[in-house]
C-alpha positions as CSV (number, residue, x, y, z in Angstrom):
1,M,97.5,164.0,-110.4
2,I,97.2,163.6,-114.5
3,E,97.8,167.4,-115.2
4,Q,100.8,167.5,-112.9
5,I,102.2,164.5,-114.8
6,I,101.4,166.0,-118.0
7,S,103.0,169.2,-117.0
8,I,106.3,167.3,-116.0
9,A,106.6,165.4,-119.3
10,Q,106.0,168.4,-121.2
11,E,108.7,170.2,-119.6
12,A,111.2,167.5,-119.8
13,G,110.3,167.7,-123.5
14,Q,111.2,171.1,-123.8
15,T,114.5,170.3,-122.1
16,L,115.2,167.6,-124.8
17,I,114.4,170.1,-127.6
18,G,116.6,172.6,-126.1
19,I,119.5,170.4,-125.8
20,R,119.3,168.9,-129.4
21,R,119.2,172.5,-130.6
22,S,122.3,173.3,-128.8
23,G,124.2,170.2,-130.6
24,D,125.8,169.3,-127.5
25,L,124.5,165.7,-126.8
26,D,127.8,164.3,-125.5
27,V,126.7,160.6,-126.7
28,C,128.3,157.5,-125.3
29,V,127.4,153.8,-125.4
30,K,125.9,151.8,-122.3
31,D,126.7,148.3,-121.1
32,D,123.9,147.2,-123.2
33,S,125.3,148.8,-126.5
34,S,122.4,151.4,-126.6
35,P,123.2,154.9,-126.9
36,V,122.8,157.5,-123.9
37,S,123.2,161.2,-124.2
38,R,123.3,164.3,-122.0
39,A,119.9,164.8,-122.8
40,D,118.9,161.5,-121.4
41,N,120.5,162.4,-118.2
42,A,119.0,165.9,-118.0
43,S,115.4,164.6,-118.7
44,D,116.0,161.9,-116.2
45,K,117.3,164.2,-113.4
46,Y,114.4,166.6,-113.9
47,I,111.5,164.1,-114.0
48,R,112.9,162.2,-110.9
49,C,113.2,165.6,-108.8
50,A,109.8,166.9,-110.0
51,L,108.0,163.6,-109.2
52,Q,109.8,163.2,-105.8
53,D,108.9,167.0,-105.1
54,Q,105.2,166.6,-105.8
55,F,104.3,163.1,-104.9
56,A,105.4,160.7,-101.7
57,I,105.6,157.7,-104.5
58,P,108.8,156.0,-105.4
59,V,110.4,156.5,-108.8
60,I,112.1,154.2,-111.1
61,T,113.6,155.4,-114.2
62,E,115.8,153.8,-117.0
63,E,118.8,155.8,-115.8
64,S,118.3,155.0,-112.1
65,T,116.8,151.4,-112.0
66,I,116.5,149.9,-108.3
67,D,117.1,146.5,-107.2
68,Y,114.3,144.0,-106.9
69,S,115.1,143.3,-103.2
70,T,114.3,146.9,-102.6
71,R,111.3,147.2,-104.9
72,K,109.5,143.6,-104.6
73,D,107.1,144.9,-102.0
74,W,106.0,148.3,-103.7
75,N,102.3,148.4,-104.5
76,E,102.7,151.7,-106.3
77,F,105.5,153.7,-107.9
78,F,106.4,155.8,-111.2
79,L,107.9,154.0,-113.9
80,V,109.9,156.3,-116.2
81,D,111.6,156.5,-119.5
82,P,113.2,160.1,-119.6
83,L,114.2,159.8,-123.3
84,D,112.5,156.6,-125.1
85,G,114.0,156.7,-128.6
86,T,117.6,158.1,-128.0
87,K,118.5,156.8,-131.5
88,D,115.8,158.8,-133.1
89,Y,116.7,161.7,-130.8
90,I,120.2,161.7,-132.1
91,E,119.7,161.2,-135.6
92,M,117.0,164.2,-135.6
93,S,113.8,162.1,-136.2
94,D,110.7,163.3,-134.3
95,D,110.0,160.0,-133.0
96,F,111.2,160.2,-129.3
97,T,109.3,160.4,-126.2
98,I,108.9,160.9,-122.5
99,N,107.1,158.3,-120.9
100,I,105.7,158.6,-117.4
101,A,103.5,155.7,-115.9
102,L,102.0,155.2,-112.5
103,I,102.1,151.6,-111.7
104,R,99.8,149.7,-108.9
105,N,99.7,146.3,-107.9
106,Q,101.8,145.3,-111.1
107,K,99.3,147.0,-113.4
108,P,99.7,150.6,-115.2
109,V,97.0,152.7,-113.8
110,L,97.9,156.3,-115.3
111,G,100.2,157.1,-118.5
112,V,101.3,159.9,-119.9
113,V,103.6,160.1,-123.6
114,C,105.0,163.3,-124.7
115,V,106.1,163.4,-128.3
116,P,107.8,167.1,-128.0
117,A,109.2,167.2,-131.3
118,L,105.4,167.1,-132.6
119,G,103.7,168.8,-129.9
120,E,101.6,165.8,-129.0
121,T,100.9,164.5,-125.4
122,F,98.9,161.2,-124.8
123,F,97.4,160.5,-121.8
124,A,95.1,158.3,-120.0
125,E,94.0,157.0,-116.5
126,G,92.2,153.6,-115.7
127,G,88.6,154.0,-116.2
128,K,88.6,157.5,-117.9
129,G,89.6,157.0,-121.3
130,A,92.5,158.1,-123.4
131,F,93.1,161.6,-124.9
132,V,95.6,163.3,-127.1
133,D,96.7,167.1,-126.4
134,R,98.2,168.7,-129.9
135,K,99.3,172.0,-129.1
136,G,96.5,172.7,-126.5
137,Q,93.8,171.1,-128.3
138,R,92.4,168.0,-126.7
139,K,90.6,165.0,-128.3
140,K,89.6,161.7,-126.9
141,L,90.9,158.6,-128.7
142,P,90.6,157.1,-131.2
143,V,90.3,159.9,-133.6
144,T,90.6,158.2,-136.8
145,S,90.5,154.5,-138.2
146,C,92.6,152.5,-140.7
147,S,91.6,151.4,-144.0
148,G,92.6,147.3,-143.7
149,L,95.6,145.9,-141.3
150,V,98.4,148.6,-140.7
151,L,101.5,147.6,-138.9
152,A,103.5,149.9,-136.6
153,R,107.2,148.9,-137.0
154,S,110.4,150.4,-135.8
155,R,112.5,152.7,-138.2
156,F,115.8,150.8,-137.0
157,H,114.8,147.1,-136.2
158,D,113.8,145.1,-139.4
159,L,113.3,141.7,-138.2
160,E,112.9,138.6,-140.2
161,N,110.2,137.3,-137.6
162,M,108.3,140.8,-137.9
163,D,108.1,140.3,-141.7
164,Q,106.6,136.9,-141.0
165,F,103.9,138.1,-138.9
166,A,102.9,140.3,-141.7
167,I,103.1,137.7,-144.3
168,D,101.0,135.5,-141.8
169,N,98.4,137.9,-141.4
170,K,98.3,139.3,-144.9
171,I,99.4,142.9,-143.7
172,T,100.8,145.0,-146.6
173,Q,100.4,148.3,-145.0
174,Y,103.1,149.7,-142.8
175,L,103.7,152.9,-140.6
176,C,107.4,153.4,-139.8
177,V,107.6,154.9,-136.1
178,S,109.6,154.2,-133.2
179,S,109.7,154.2,-129.4
180,A,106.2,154.7,-127.6
181,V,104.9,156.6,-130.4
182,R,103.7,153.1,-131.8
183,F,101.3,152.7,-129.0
184,C,100.1,156.1,-129.4
185,R,99.3,155.6,-133.3
186,L,97.5,152.5,-132.4
187,A,95.4,154.4,-129.8
188,E,94.7,157.3,-132.0
189,G,93.8,154.9,-135.1
190,R,96.5,155.4,-137.6
191,A,97.8,151.8,-137.0
192,N,96.2,148.6,-135.7
193,L,99.1,146.2,-134.8
194,Y,102.3,146.4,-133.1
195,P,104.3,143.0,-132.4
196,G,106.8,143.7,-129.8
197,I,109.0,141.1,-130.6
198,N,112.1,143.0,-130.2
199,Y,114.2,143.7,-126.9
200,S,112.2,146.2,-124.8
201,M,112.1,147.1,-121.0
202,E,109.0,147.6,-118.7
203,W,109.6,151.4,-119.1
204,D,109.5,151.5,-122.7
205,T,105.8,150.0,-122.7
206,A,103.8,151.0,-119.2
207,A,102.6,154.4,-120.2
208,G,101.7,153.5,-123.7
209,H,100.0,150.3,-122.5
210,I,97.4,152.1,-120.5
211,I,97.1,154.7,-123.2
212,L,96.1,151.9,-125.8
213,T,93.7,149.9,-123.4
214,E,91.9,153.0,-122.5
215,S,91.4,153.8,-126.2
216,G,89.8,150.1,-126.4
217,G,92.9,148.3,-127.7
218,G,94.9,145.8,-125.8
219,V,98.5,144.5,-125.1
220,T,99.0,140.6,-124.6
221,D,102.1,139.0,-123.3
222,L,103.0,136.1,-125.9
223,E,104.4,134.1,-122.9
224,T,101.5,134.2,-120.7
225,H,98.7,135.1,-123.1
226,D,97.6,137.6,-120.7
227,E,98.2,141.3,-120.0
228,P,102.0,142.3,-119.3
229,V,102.7,142.7,-115.6
230,Y,105.1,145.3,-114.2
231,N,107.6,145.2,-111.5
232,K,108.9,141.7,-112.2
233,P,112.3,140.4,-110.9
234,N,113.5,141.2,-114.4
235,I,112.2,144.2,-116.0
236,M,112.6,143.1,-119.3
237,N,109.5,142.4,-121.4
238,A,108.5,139.4,-122.8
239,P,107.6,139.6,-126.6
240,F,104.2,141.0,-126.7
241,I,101.4,142.1,-129.2
242,A,99.7,145.3,-129.0
243,Y,96.7,146.1,-131.2
244,S,93.9,148.6,-131.5
245,R,90.1,148.3,-130.7
246,E,89.0,146.8,-134.0
247,I,91.4,143.9,-134.0
248,D,90.1,140.3,-132.8
249,F,93.0,139.0,-131.0
250,G,91.9,135.6,-131.2
251,K,92.4,135.5,-135.1
252,L,95.6,136.7,-135.3
253,V,98.4,134.3,-136.5
254,L,101.0,134.6,-133.6
255,P,105.0,134.6,-134.1
256,D,106.0,130.9,-133.6
257,S,102.6,129.6,-133.4
C-alpha cells in the first residue's frame, strides 16, 4: 500500500507544479479566510479518485469534509490535505506539501508527505520506521542531528506565545519552514521542536505525526497530555508540541504552564 500512496502523492505534486508554472491559480478566499486555488481543487480531485479507485477505504480531504454523523463509526479512513501551505504555494515558496495519512482506530498508521518543489517525499508505516526519498534515493530517518535546540516555526505566523516558548526553553536557533515540512525537518534531524500552538486541522498533522513518531520523536496534545487522536467530532487540533527523538518532553517549559 505505501508505494501506491507515495505514487499518488508524487503525481499530485507534479499537478501542483504544473499549475503553478502556468500562472493560472484562480485564487479565492474560503469562509475561514484561508486562501484556496485551482491547484487545491485539482489535487483534491486527483487524490480522491486515485484512492477510491485503488482502495475500498473512505476518504476525507480538506476540500471535501464529511459530517461526523457519517464518519463517527469509521475505524479506518484516509485523511488528506491535497495542498498544505497554499499561501506558500501562491507566494512561490517551496514549503507546500501533499499529506496523505491512513487513520485506524483514531491513530495514524501510515503517512506520506510529498514536498514536490524540493523533490522530497517522506513516508512511514507503523512499526517499520520513517524514510525520505530524495529524487529516487531513499534514507532512513533521522539522517542528521541538531547542534543545540532548533525551533521550527512558520514563515507566516509570528506569535507572541511562540517567542515566549523559545525564551522559556532557552532556544536561540530557528528554522523557518511551513506546512507539514516542519514535522519532516524534525524527523530528519534538522530541527527538534515544533510548537503547534496556532490554528490547525487534523489533515494538517496526521501524516507528519506518524513520520515523526516512527523516526523516534513524539507529538503531545497540550490539553490531554497524550498523543493526538483523529476523527474527533471537531476536526480542529488542540495545541500540541512536536519534538524529535533527542528531546526529553518532561523537561520542557510548556506554553501557559
